[in-house]
C-alpha positions, 0 to 999 in steps of 0.5 A: 599803753602796753596792752594796746601794743600787745594787742596790735602785735598779736593781731599782726601776728595772727594775720600773718599766721595763715601764710606760715601755716599753708601746707605744701602743694599736693603731689600729682594723682598717681594712676594705676598704670604708668603706660604712656599714651603713645609708643616711646621712641628710642633705641630698642633692644627687643628682638622680633620674637620678644616683641611678638611675645609681648603681644601674645602675653596680652591675648593678641594673636600676632599674624605678621612678622614684627618690623622695627622702624627708625624710632625703635618701635616694633610694628606687627599685624594682629588680631584681638580675641574677638577676631578684630584686626589691629596693628600691634606696637611695642616700644623700647620700654616694652609698652604694648599698643594697639590700633585699629 
């Protein structure tokens, strides 16, 4: 009768083993860029000149003086290297956005 007890206990232990052996959830996939999809609102310490420089570093020709809105996002008109007009936006984190 003892071997039967060990078989029953061993079987019960093996049935529970997969639950104990489960691994932790995988972390989210890291992308190459942490840039948000839209400008992040908040207090912005950039000057108009610094906002213009952000656009110029991205090969955009800024054609108007930047204006800061109430959300702290700088807006300006600009042109891409292909001469297409765009609206340039720089948020409080220095993220650059453009829209046609």
